[in-house]
N, CA, C and O atoms as a CHARMM CRD file, in Angstrom:
* protein
*
  332
    1    1 UNK  N     17.00500 -10.11700  -0.55300 PROA 1      0.00000
    2    1 UNK  CA    16.40100 -10.53400  -1.35800 PROA 1      0.00000
    3    1 UNK  C     15.90800 -11.74300  -0.70700 PROA 1      0.00000
    4    1 UNK  O     16.38000 -12.49500   0.14500 PROA 1      0.00000
    5    2 UNK  N     14.84200 -11.70500  -1.35000 PROA 2      0.00000
    6    2 UNK  CA    13.86400 -12.90600  -0.60700 PROA 2      0.00000
    7    2 UNK  C     14.52700 -14.63600  -0.82400 PROA 2      0.00000
    8    2 UNK  O     15.52100 -14.93600  -1.48600 PROA 2      0.00000
    9    3 UNK  N     13.95000 -15.24000  -0.32600 PROA 3      0.00000
   10    3 UNK  CA    14.47500 -16.78500   0.12700 PROA 3      0.00000
   11    3 UNK  C     13.61400 -17.64100  -0.52100 PROA 3      0.00000
   12    3 UNK  O     12.53000 -17.65900   0.06100 PROA 3      0.00000
   13    4 UNK  N     13.64900 -18.36100  -1.48900 PROA 4      0.00000
   14    4 UNK  CA    12.41100 -19.34100  -1.86800 PROA 4      0.00000
   15    4 UNK  C     11.98800 -20.27400  -0.72200 PROA 4      0.00000
   16    4 UNK  O     10.79700 -20.51300  -0.52100 PROA 4      0.00000
   17    5 UNK  N     13.01400 -20.82200   0.06000 PROA 5      0.00000
   18    5 UNK  CA    12.35800 -21.28900   1.28300 PROA 5      0.00000
   19    5 UNK  C     11.34900 -21.06000   2.11600 PROA 5      0.00000
   20    5 UNK  O     10.47700 -21.80400   2.56400 PROA 5      0.00000
   21    6 UNK  N     11.72400 -19.24400   2.35500 PROA 6      0.00000
   22    6 UNK  CA    10.95000 -18.64100   3.28600 PROA 6      0.00000
   23    6 UNK  C      9.59600 -17.81300   2.72200 PROA 6      0.00000
   24    6 UNK  O      8.88000 -17.15600   3.47700 PROA 6      0.00000
   25    7 UNK  N      9.35000 -17.95200   1.22900 PROA 7      0.00000
   26    7 UNK  CA     8.19700 -17.44700   0.67300 PROA 7      0.00000
   27    7 UNK  C      7.56700 -18.56700   0.28300 PROA 7      0.00000
   28    7 UNK  O      6.34900 -18.40300   0.35600 PROA 7      0.00000
   29    8 UNK  N      7.85400 -19.58200  -0.08100 PROA 8      0.00000
   30    8 UNK  CA     7.05500 -20.40700  -0.24600 PROA 8      0.00000
   31    8 UNK  C      5.92700 -21.27200   0.82300 PROA 8      0.00000
   32    8 UNK  O      6.45900 -21.63100   1.87300 PROA 8      0.00000
   33    9 UNK  N      4.83900 -21.54200   0.71100 PROA 9      0.00000
   34    9 UNK  CA     3.97400 -21.80900   1.07700 PROA 9      0.00000
   35    9 UNK  C      4.42700 -23.61600   1.79200 PROA 9      0.00000
   36    9 UNK  O      5.20800 -24.23300   1.06800 PROA 9      0.00000
   37   10 UNK  N      3.93600 -24.39500   3.15800 PROA 10     0.00000
   38   10 UNK  CA     4.59000 -25.49800   3.20800 PROA 10     0.00000
   39   10 UNK  C      3.61400 -26.40300   1.83100 PROA 10     0.00000
   40   10 UNK  O      3.94500 -27.56100   1.58000 PROA 10     0.00000
   41   11 UNK  N      2.73600 -25.90900   1.23300 PROA 11     0.00000
   42   11 UNK  CA     2.48900 -26.74300   0.18300 PROA 11     0.00000
   43   11 UNK  C      3.30200 -26.88000  -0.90800 PROA 11     0.00000
   44   11 UNK  O      3.61700 -27.82500  -1.63100 PROA 11     0.00000
   45   12 UNK  N      3.58700 -25.63000  -0.85300 PROA 12     0.00000
   46   12 UNK  CA     3.95100 -25.37600  -2.59400 PROA 12     0.00000
   47   12 UNK  C      5.91400 -25.97200  -1.89600 PROA 12     0.00000
   48   12 UNK  O      6.83800 -25.85600  -2.70100 PROA 12     0.00000
   49   13 UNK  N      6.09200 -26.29900  -1.05300 PROA 13     0.00000
   50   13 UNK  CA     7.71100 -26.82200  -0.57000 PROA 13     0.00000
   51   13 UNK  C      7.42700 -28.08300  -1.37900 PROA 13     0.00000
   52   13 UNK  O      7.92500 -28.46800  -2.43600 PROA 13     0.00000
   53   14 UNK  N      6.30900 -28.72900  -0.44500 PROA 14     0.00000
   54   14 UNK  CA     5.97600 -30.26400  -0.57900 PROA 14     0.00000
   55   14 UNK  C      5.75700 -30.34400  -1.85800 PROA 14     0.00000
   56   14 UNK  O      6.12600 -31.42800  -2.30800 PROA 14     0.00000
   57   15 UNK  N      5.08400 -29.28800  -3.00700 PROA 15     0.00000
   58   15 UNK  CA     4.89200 -29.42000  -4.14500 PROA 15     0.00000
   59   15 UNK  C      6.29000 -29.45500  -5.33300 PROA 15     0.00000
   60   15 UNK  O      6.50500 -30.23400  -6.26200 PROA 15     0.00000
   61   16 UNK  N      7.06600 -28.28400  -4.84400 PROA 16     0.00000
   62   16 UNK  CA     8.24000 -28.59400  -5.39900 PROA 16     0.00000
   63   16 UNK  C      9.56400 -29.42200  -5.31300 PROA 16     0.00000
   64   16 UNK  O     10.40300 -29.62300  -6.19100 PROA 16     0.00000
   65   17 UNK  N      9.52500 -29.80000  -4.15900 PROA 17     0.00000
   66   17 UNK  CA    10.25100 -31.13700  -3.54200 PROA 17     0.00000
   67   17 UNK  C      9.83800 -32.86300  -3.82900 PROA 17     0.00000
   68   17 UNK  O     10.37100 -33.96400  -3.96400 PROA 17     0.00000
   69   18 UNK  N      8.61200 -32.25000  -3.80900 PROA 18     0.00000
   70   18 UNK  CA     7.90100 -33.89000  -4.18200 PROA 18     0.00000
   71   18 UNK  C      7.40800 -34.74600  -2.86300 PROA 18     0.00000
   72   18 UNK  O      6.92300 -35.87700  -2.89400 PROA 18     0.00000
   73   19 UNK  N      7.69500 -33.78300  -1.47400 PROA 19     0.00000
   74   19 UNK  CA     7.67300 -34.74000  -0.24100 PROA 19     0.00000
   75   19 UNK  C      7.72900 -33.39400   0.88200 PROA 19     0.00000
   76   19 UNK  O      8.37000 -32.40200   0.53500 PROA 19     0.00000
   77   20 UNK  N      7.21800 -33.40200   1.87600 PROA 20     0.00000
   78   20 UNK  CA     7.28700 -32.45600   2.90400 PROA 20     0.00000
   79   20 UNK  C      9.01900 -32.41300   3.72100 PROA 20     0.00000
   80   20 UNK  O      9.21600 -32.89600   4.83600 PROA 20     0.00000
   81   21 UNK  N      9.89900 -31.87100   3.04300 PROA 21     0.00000
   82   21 UNK  CA    11.26900 -31.21900   3.68700 PROA 21     0.00000
   83   21 UNK  C     11.02100 -31.20900   5.74300 PROA 21     0.00000
   84   21 UNK  O     10.28100 -30.76600   6.62100 PROA 21     0.00000
   85   22 UNK  N     12.00100 -31.87400   5.57400 PROA 22     0.00000
   86   22 UNK  CA    11.91700 -31.80300   7.43300 PROA 22     0.00000
   87   22 UNK  C     12.98000 -30.26300   7.51500 PROA 22     0.00000
   88   22 UNK  O     13.63400 -29.84200   6.56100 PROA 22     0.00000
   89   23 UNK  N     12.92100 -29.61800   8.91100 PROA 23     0.00000
   90   23 UNK  CA    13.22400 -28.75400   9.23700 PROA 23     0.00000
   91   23 UNK  C     14.85100 -28.84000   9.22400 PROA 23     0.00000
   92   23 UNK  O     15.30500 -27.70600   9.07600 PROA 23     0.00000
   93   24 UNK  N     15.70000 -29.65900   9.31400 PROA 24     0.00000
   94   24 UNK  CA    16.98200 -29.02500   9.07800 PROA 24     0.00000
   95   24 UNK  C     17.49100 -29.57400   7.52900 PROA 24     0.00000
   96   24 UNK  O     18.66000 -29.56700   7.14300 PROA 24     0.00000
   97   25 UNK  N     16.04600 -30.15200   6.58000 PROA 25     0.00000
   98   25 UNK  CA    16.49700 -30.11800   5.20300 PROA 25     0.00000
   99   25 UNK  C     16.19800 -28.71600   4.64400 PROA 25     0.00000
  100   25 UNK  O     16.92300 -28.28800   3.74600 PROA 25     0.00000
  101   26 UNK  N     15.26500 -28.03200   5.07400 PROA 26     0.00000
  102   26 UNK  CA    14.54000 -26.18300   5.12300 PROA 26     0.00000
  103   26 UNK  C     16.08500 -25.63500   5.41000 PROA 26     0.00000
  104   26 UNK  O     16.60600 -25.04600   4.46300 PROA 26     0.00000
  105   27 UNK  N     16.56700 -25.72000   6.16100 PROA 27     0.00000
  106   27 UNK  CA    17.89300 -25.20800   6.65800 PROA 27     0.00000
  107   27 UNK  C     18.63600 -24.68000   5.52800 PROA 27     0.00000
  108   27 UNK  O     18.84100 -23.61900   4.93700 PROA 27     0.00000
  109   28 UNK  N     19.02000 -26.20800   5.49600 PROA 28     0.00000
  110   28 UNK  CA    20.03000 -26.63200   4.58200 PROA 28     0.00000
  111   28 UNK  C     20.06700 -25.90400   3.00000 PROA 28     0.00000
  112   28 UNK  O     21.01100 -25.50200   2.31900 PROA 28     0.00000
  113   29 UNK  N     18.50100 -25.93900   2.74700 PROA 29     0.00000
  114   29 UNK  CA    18.02600 -25.52800   1.12000 PROA 29     0.00000
  115   29 UNK  C     18.16300 -23.86800   1.73700 PROA 29     0.00000
  116   29 UNK  O     18.41600 -23.05700   0.84500 PROA 29     0.00000
  117   30 UNK  N     18.05100 -23.39000   2.88100 PROA 30     0.00000
  118   30 UNK  CA    17.63700 -21.93200   2.84400 PROA 30     0.00000
  119   30 UNK  C     19.12100 -21.70600   2.82400 PROA 30     0.00000
  120   30 UNK  O     19.14800 -20.59000   2.30600 PROA 30     0.00000
  121   31 UNK  N     20.10500 -21.96100   2.99900 PROA 31     0.00000
  122   31 UNK  CA    21.73800 -21.35400   3.14300 PROA 31     0.00000
  123   31 UNK  C     21.65700 -21.87400   1.68000 PROA 31     0.00000
  124   31 UNK  O     22.15000 -21.08800   0.87100 PROA 31     0.00000
  125   32 UNK  N     21.24500 -22.80000   1.25700 PROA 32     0.00000
  126   32 UNK  CA    21.81200 -23.15600  -0.26100 PROA 32     0.00000
  127   32 UNK  C     21.36100 -21.77100  -1.32500 PROA 32     0.00000
  128   32 UNK  O     22.10600 -21.10700  -2.04500 PROA 32     0.00000
  129   33 UNK  N     19.88800 -21.64100  -1.11400 PROA 33     0.00000
  130   33 UNK  CA    19.85900 -20.53000  -2.03300 PROA 33     0.00000
  131   33 UNK  C     20.26600 -19.21900  -1.83100 PROA 33     0.00000
  132   33 UNK  O     20.44200 -18.37600  -2.70900 PROA 33     0.00000
  133   34 UNK  N     20.46300 -19.03400  -0.16200 PROA 34     0.00000
  134   34 UNK  CA    20.95600 -17.88400   0.04600 PROA 34     0.00000
  135   34 UNK  C     22.44000 -17.47800  -1.14600 PROA 34     0.00000
  136   34 UNK  O     22.77400 -16.40600  -1.65100 PROA 34     0.00000
  137   35 UNK  N     23.00000 -18.77600  -1.24400 PROA 35     0.00000
  138   35 UNK  CA    24.58000 -18.44200  -1.67800 PROA 35     0.00000
  139   35 UNK  C     24.39400 -18.70100  -3.13400 PROA 35     0.00000
  140   35 UNK  O     25.14100 -18.04500  -3.85900 PROA 35     0.00000
  141   36 UNK  N     23.59100 -19.48400  -3.69900 PROA 36     0.00000
  142   36 UNK  CA    22.78600 -19.55300  -5.04500 PROA 36     0.00000
  143   36 UNK  C     22.03300 -18.42700  -5.25500 PROA 36     0.00000
  144   36 UNK  O     20.88700 -18.49900  -4.81200 PROA 36     0.00000
  145   37 UNK  N     22.38700 -17.27100  -5.87700 PROA 37     0.00000
  146   37 UNK  CA    21.26300 -16.34300  -5.87200 PROA 37     0.00000
  147   37 UNK  C     20.49900 -16.71500  -7.21200 PROA 37     0.00000
  148   37 UNK  O     19.27500 -16.58700  -7.18600 PROA 37     0.00000
  149   38 UNK  N     21.04600 -17.12700  -8.28500 PROA 38     0.00000
  150   38 UNK  CA    20.27400 -17.52800  -9.36700 PROA 38     0.00000
  151   38 UNK  C     19.06800 -18.76300  -9.31000 PROA 38     0.00000
  152   38 UNK  O     17.93800 -19.09200  -9.66900 PROA 38     0.00000
  153   39 UNK  N     20.25800 -19.14100  -8.57000 PROA 39     0.00000
  154   39 UNK  CA    19.17400 -20.64500  -8.58200 PROA 39     0.00000
  155   39 UNK  C     17.44100 -20.07200  -7.20500 PROA 39     0.00000
  156   39 UNK  O     16.25200 -20.36600  -7.33200 PROA 39     0.00000
  157   40 UNK  N     17.89800 -19.52100  -6.47300 PROA 40     0.00000
  158   40 UNK  CA    17.08400 -19.41100  -5.93300 PROA 40     0.00000
  159   40 UNK  C     15.68800 -18.06500  -6.66700 PROA 40     0.00000
  160   40 UNK  O     14.46000 -18.07300  -6.57500 PROA 40     0.00000
  161   41 UNK  N     16.75000 -16.97900  -7.41200 PROA 41     0.00000
  162   41 UNK  CA    15.88100 -16.38200  -8.27300 PROA 41     0.00000
  163   41 UNK  C     15.03300 -17.56300  -9.62800 PROA 41     0.00000
  164   41 UNK  O     14.06900 -17.04400 -10.19200 PROA 41     0.00000
  165   42 UNK  N     15.27100 -18.50500  -9.91700 PROA 42     0.00000
  166   42 UNK  CA    14.71100 -19.29700 -10.78100 PROA 42     0.00000
  167   42 UNK  C     13.36700 -19.48300 -10.00000 PROA 42     0.00000
  168   42 UNK  O     12.33400 -18.88500 -10.30100 PROA 42     0.00000
  169   43 UNK  N     13.50500 -20.54000  -8.77300 PROA 43     0.00000
  170   43 UNK  CA    12.54000 -20.86700  -8.26600 PROA 43     0.00000
  171   43 UNK  C     11.92400 -19.82700  -7.83500 PROA 43     0.00000
  172   43 UNK  O     10.74900 -20.17900  -7.93200 PROA 43     0.00000
  173   44 UNK  N     11.92400 -18.41900  -7.28200 PROA 44     0.00000
  174   44 UNK  CA    11.10600 -17.41600  -7.09500 PROA 44     0.00000
  175   44 UNK  C     10.48100 -17.14800  -8.38400 PROA 44     0.00000
  176   44 UNK  O      9.35600 -16.64900  -8.41500 PROA 44     0.00000
  177   45 UNK  N     11.14700 -17.45000  -9.50300 PROA 45     0.00000
  178   45 UNK  CA    10.33600 -16.87300 -10.96800 PROA 45     0.00000
  179   45 UNK  C      9.31500 -18.32000 -11.02100 PROA 45     0.00000
  180   45 UNK  O      8.66300 -18.36100 -12.06400 PROA 45     0.00000
  181   46 UNK  N      9.12900 -19.22300 -10.29800 PROA 46     0.00000
  182   46 UNK  CA     8.62700 -20.31800 -11.24600 PROA 46     0.00000
  183   46 UNK  C      7.48600 -20.25400 -10.27800 PROA 46     0.00000
  184   46 UNK  O      6.37500 -20.24800 -10.80800 PROA 46     0.00000
  185   47 UNK  N      7.54000 -20.19100  -8.56400 PROA 47     0.00000
  186   47 UNK  CA     6.61300 -19.94100  -7.80900 PROA 47     0.00000
  187   47 UNK  C      5.66600 -18.68200  -8.26800 PROA 47     0.00000
  188   47 UNK  O      4.43700 -18.72300  -8.21400 PROA 47     0.00000
  189   48 UNK  N      6.37800 -17.62600  -8.69900 PROA 48     0.00000
  190   48 UNK  CA     5.09800 -16.17600  -8.91800 PROA 48     0.00000
  191   48 UNK  C      4.40500 -16.93500 -10.32700 PROA 48     0.00000
  192   48 UNK  O      3.28300 -16.49400 -10.58000 PROA 48     0.00000
  193   49 UNK  N      4.79700 -17.77200 -11.06800 PROA 49     0.00000
  194   49 UNK  CA     4.19500 -18.17400 -12.01100 PROA 49     0.00000
  195   49 UNK  C      3.15800 -18.82200 -11.63200 PROA 49     0.00000
  196   49 UNK  O      2.04700 -18.31200 -11.77800 PROA 49     0.00000
  197   50 UNK  N      3.32100 -20.16100 -11.03100 PROA 50     0.00000
  198   50 UNK  CA     2.51000 -20.88000 -10.12000 PROA 50     0.00000
  199   50 UNK  C      1.13200 -20.05500  -9.42000 PROA 50     0.00000
  200   50 UNK  O     -0.02600 -20.47000  -9.44300 PROA 50     0.00000
  201   51 UNK  N      1.56600 -18.92500  -8.87300 PROA 51     0.00000
  202   51 UNK  CA     0.68000 -18.15800  -8.30200 PROA 51     0.00000
  203   51 UNK  C     -0.46000 -17.38100  -9.36100 PROA 51     0.00000
  204   51 UNK  O     -1.62800 -17.09400  -9.09900 PROA 51     0.00000
  205   52 UNK  N      0.19400 -17.18100 -10.46400 PROA 52     0.00000
  206   52 UNK  CA    -0.33100 -16.31300 -11.41600 PROA 52     0.00000
  207   52 UNK  C      0.07600 -14.97200 -11.08000 PROA 52     0.00000
  208   52 UNK  O     -0.75900 -14.08800 -11.27100 PROA 52     0.00000
  209   53 UNK  N      1.64800 -14.53000 -10.43400 PROA 53     0.00000
  210   53 UNK  CA     1.59800 -13.00200 -10.35200 PROA 53     0.00000
  211   53 UNK  C      2.85100 -12.92100 -11.54200 PROA 53     0.00000
  212   53 UNK  O      4.04200 -13.21500 -11.44500 PROA 53     0.00000
  213   54 UNK  N      2.06300 -12.40000 -12.68800 PROA 54     0.00000
  214   54 UNK  CA     3.18000 -12.30400 -13.97700 PROA 54     0.00000
  215   54 UNK  C      4.34100 -11.34800 -13.56800 PROA 54     0.00000
  216   54 UNK  O      5.55000 -11.52100 -13.72400 PROA 54     0.00000
  217   55 UNK  N      3.50800 -10.01700 -12.85700 PROA 55     0.00000
  218   55 UNK  CA     4.66900  -8.99400 -12.65800 PROA 55     0.00000
  219   55 UNK  C      5.74100  -9.21000 -11.69800 PROA 55     0.00000
  220   55 UNK  O      6.85900  -8.70300 -11.79800 PROA 55     0.00000
  221   56 UNK  N      5.34200 -10.01100 -10.72700 PROA 56     0.00000
  222   56 UNK  CA     6.84400 -10.41700 -10.08400 PROA 56     0.00000
  223   56 UNK  C      7.33100 -11.53300 -10.58100 PROA 56     0.00000
  224   56 UNK  O      8.50600 -11.69200 -10.25000 PROA 56     0.00000
  225   57 UNK  N      6.84400 -12.48600 -11.33500 PROA 57     0.00000
  226   57 UNK  CA     7.85100 -13.49800 -12.36500 PROA 57     0.00000
  227   57 UNK  C      8.90700 -12.55700 -13.12700 PROA 57     0.00000
  228   57 UNK  O     10.11700 -12.73500 -13.27000 PROA 57     0.00000
  229   58 UNK  N      8.28800 -11.75400 -13.46600 PROA 58     0.00000
  230   58 UNK  CA     9.27400 -10.88700 -14.65000 PROA 58     0.00000
  231   58 UNK  C      9.96600  -9.86100 -13.94300 PROA 58     0.00000
  232   58 UNK  O     10.46500  -8.94600 -14.59900 PROA 58     0.00000
  233   59 UNK  N     10.08000  -9.87800 -12.57400 PROA 59     0.00000
  234   59 UNK  CA    10.87000  -9.23600 -12.09100 PROA 59     0.00000
  235   59 UNK  C     12.14300  -9.99900 -11.59000 PROA 59     0.00000
  236   59 UNK  O     13.32100  -9.68300 -11.75300 PROA 59     0.00000
  237   60 UNK  N     11.63900 -11.03400 -10.97000 PROA 60     0.00000
  238   60 UNK  CA    12.65400 -12.30300 -10.77600 PROA 60     0.00000
  239   60 UNK  C     13.59400 -12.60700 -11.91000 PROA 60     0.00000
  240   60 UNK  O     14.81300 -12.77500 -11.86800 PROA 60     0.00000
  241   61 UNK  N     12.60100 -12.64800 -13.14400 PROA 61     0.00000
  242   61 UNK  CA    13.43000 -13.14000 -13.82700 PROA 61     0.00000
  243   61 UNK  C     14.38700 -12.33600 -14.52400 PROA 61     0.00000
  244   61 UNK  O     15.30900 -12.86000 -15.14800 PROA 61     0.00000
  245   62 UNK  N     14.16300 -10.57800 -14.43300 PROA 62     0.00000
  246   62 UNK  CA    15.15300  -9.84400 -14.79300 PROA 62     0.00000
  247   62 UNK  C     16.64200  -9.89300 -13.71600 PROA 62     0.00000
  248   62 UNK  O     17.77400  -9.74100 -14.17300 PROA 62     0.00000
  249   63 UNK  N     16.38400 -10.10300 -12.42900 PROA 63     0.00000
  250   63 UNK  CA    17.16800 -10.48200 -11.99100 PROA 63     0.00000
  251   63 UNK  C     18.34500 -11.39700 -11.84900 PROA 63     0.00000
  252   63 UNK  O     19.34800 -11.47300 -11.13800 PROA 63     0.00000
  253   64 UNK  N     17.73200 -12.12800 -12.93500 PROA 64     0.00000
  254   64 UNK  CA    18.80900 -13.11000 -12.87400 PROA 64     0.00000
  255   64 UNK  C     19.91600 -12.94200 -13.81800 PROA 64     0.00000
  256   64 UNK  O     19.75000 -12.42200 -14.92100 PROA 64     0.00000
  257   65 UNK  N     21.31300 -13.47900 -13.29400 PROA 65     0.00000
  258   65 UNK  CA    22.32700 -12.92300 -13.88000 PROA 65     0.00000
  259   65 UNK  C     23.17600 -13.94700 -15.10200 PROA 65     0.00000
  260   65 UNK  O     23.82500 -13.54100 -16.06600 PROA 65     0.00000
  261   66 UNK  N     23.00100 -14.91200 -14.82300 PROA 66     0.00000
  262   66 UNK  CA    23.49800 -15.76400 -15.52600 PROA 66     0.00000
  263   66 UNK  C     22.42500 -15.89000 -16.82200 PROA 66     0.00000
  264   66 UNK  O     21.20100 -15.91000 -16.70000 PROA 66     0.00000
  265   67 UNK  N     23.21600 -15.97700 -18.17300 PROA 67     0.00000
  266   67 UNK  CA    22.43400 -16.61300 -19.74600 PROA 67     0.00000
  267   67 UNK  C     21.53300 -17.40100 -19.51200 PROA 67     0.00000
  268   67 UNK  O     20.30300 -17.38800 -19.55300 PROA 67     0.00000
  269   68 UNK  N     22.66500 -18.40700 -19.14300 PROA 68     0.00000
  270   68 UNK  CA    21.96000 -19.77300 -19.04900 PROA 68     0.00000
  271   68 UNK  C     21.07900 -20.22800 -18.17100 PROA 68     0.00000
  272   68 UNK  O     20.41300 -21.23200 -18.42500 PROA 68     0.00000
  273   69 UNK  N     20.91900 -19.33900 -16.66000 PROA 69     0.00000
  274   69 UNK  CA    20.10600 -19.54100 -15.94500 PROA 69     0.00000
  275   69 UNK  C     18.85600 -18.96500 -16.26600 PROA 69     0.00000
  276   69 UNK  O     17.79600 -19.56000 -16.06800 PROA 69     0.00000
  277   70 UNK  N     18.93400 -17.83000 -16.75300 PROA 70     0.00000
  278   70 UNK  CA    17.63800 -17.11700 -17.43700 PROA 70     0.00000
  279   70 UNK  C     16.85100 -17.69100 -18.33800 PROA 70     0.00000
  280   70 UNK  O     15.66900 -17.36200 -18.23600 PROA 70     0.00000
  281   71 UNK  N     17.14100 -18.53200 -19.28900 PROA 71     0.00000
  282   71 UNK  CA    16.73900 -19.55000 -20.51800 PROA 71     0.00000
  283   71 UNK  C     16.46500 -20.43000 -19.55300 PROA 71     0.00000
  284   71 UNK  O     15.26100 -20.58100 -19.34600 PROA 71     0.00000
  285   72 UNK  N     17.28900 -21.13600 -18.81500 PROA 72     0.00000
  286   72 UNK  CA    16.33200 -22.32800 -17.95800 PROA 72     0.00000
  287   72 UNK  C     15.05000 -21.89100 -17.66400 PROA 72     0.00000
  288   72 UNK  O     14.02000 -22.44600 -18.04600 PROA 72     0.00000
  289   73 UNK  N     15.14200 -20.58600 -16.77300 PROA 73     0.00000
  290   73 UNK  CA    13.33000 -20.65200 -16.30700 PROA 73     0.00000
  291   73 UNK  C     12.89700 -20.17700 -17.39600 PROA 73     0.00000
  292   73 UNK  O     11.85800 -20.82200 -17.53200 PROA 73     0.00000
  293   74 UNK  N     12.97100 -19.45300 -18.32600 PROA 74     0.00000
  294   74 UNK  CA    11.96100 -19.36800 -19.74900 PROA 74     0.00000
  295   74 UNK  C     11.47300 -20.23100 -20.13400 PROA 74     0.00000
  296   74 UNK  O     10.29000 -20.24800 -20.47500 PROA 74     0.00000
  297   75 UNK  N     12.57900 -21.59600 -20.20900 PROA 75     0.00000
  298   75 UNK  CA    12.13500 -22.92500 -20.78500 PROA 75     0.00000
  299   75 UNK  C     11.21200 -23.73600 -19.59200 PROA 75     0.00000
  300   75 UNK  O     10.32900 -24.59200 -19.64500 PROA 75     0.00000
  301   76 UNK  N     11.68200 -23.23100 -18.83500 PROA 76     0.00000
  302   76 UNK  CA    10.81500 -24.10200 -17.48000 PROA 76     0.00000
  303   76 UNK  C      9.41800 -23.29700 -17.38000 PROA 76     0.00000
  304   76 UNK  O      8.55300 -23.75300 -16.63200 PROA 76     0.00000
  305   77 UNK  N      9.19300 -22.22500 -18.04100 PROA 77     0.00000
  306   77 UNK  CA     8.04800 -21.64400 -17.85000 PROA 77     0.00000
  307   77 UNK  C      7.41800 -21.87800 -19.08700 PROA 77     0.00000
  308   77 UNK  O      6.19300 -21.81100 -18.97900 PROA 77     0.00000
  309   78 UNK  N      7.76700 -22.09800 -20.08700 PROA 78     0.00000
  310   78 UNK  CA     7.20900 -22.55200 -21.16800 PROA 78     0.00000
  311   78 UNK  C      6.20900 -24.16900 -20.98900 PROA 78     0.00000
  312   78 UNK  O      5.11200 -24.48100 -21.45100 PROA 78     0.00000
  313   79 UNK  N      7.14400 -24.88500 -20.15600 PROA 79     0.00000
  314   79 UNK  CA     6.95700 -26.25200 -19.96300 PROA 79     0.00000
  315   79 UNK  C      5.71900 -26.06200 -18.47800 PROA 79     0.00000
  316   79 UNK  O      4.84300 -26.89800 -18.25900 PROA 79     0.00000
  317   80 UNK  N      5.86400 -25.20700 -17.90000 PROA 80     0.00000
  318   80 UNK  CA     4.33200 -25.12900 -17.45800 PROA 80     0.00000
  319   80 UNK  C      2.92700 -24.56600 -17.54400 PROA 80     0.00000
  320   80 UNK  O      1.98500 -24.81100 -16.79000 PROA 80     0.00000
  321   81 UNK  N      2.96600 -23.56000 -18.87200 PROA 81     0.00000
  322   81 UNK  CA     2.44700 -23.52000 -19.34800 PROA 81     0.00000
  323   81 UNK  C      1.58900 -24.38400 -20.20300 PROA 81     0.00000
  324   81 UNK  O      0.36300 -24.48900 -20.23000 PROA 81     0.00000
  325   82 UNK  N      2.44400 -24.93200 -20.84100 PROA 82     0.00000
  326   82 UNK  CA     1.87600 -26.36600 -21.31400 PROA 82     0.00000
  327   82 UNK  C      1.45700 -27.55300 -20.65300 PROA 82     0.00000
  328   82 UNK  O      0.89500 -28.46300 -21.26300 PROA 82     0.00000
  329   83 UNK  N      1.70400 -27.58900 -19.42000 PROA 83     0.00000
  330   83 UNK  CA     0.99600 -28.27000 -18.50500 PROA 83     0.00000
  331   83 UNK  C     -0.12100 -28.20700 -18.62500 PROA 83     0.00000
  332   83 UNK  O     -0.86100 -28.79600 -17.83700 PROA 83     0.00000
């Protein structure tokens, strides 16, 4: 599975975190996303939406196993659309 840290551009990472993370922080985040697959998918879902790729976003959304995380992602998407 793709890892959010590896897929996002440097600018997208800065936008996500609110600053440009150091390499050591990104390594820790990469490990976290590898272990927390649903959280990784939520971030990939929002990234795909930001990029305007609704097909990829829907594919990521369908892979989220936790109903709570899936709902969180859908609510986040609603906030992104409103903004």
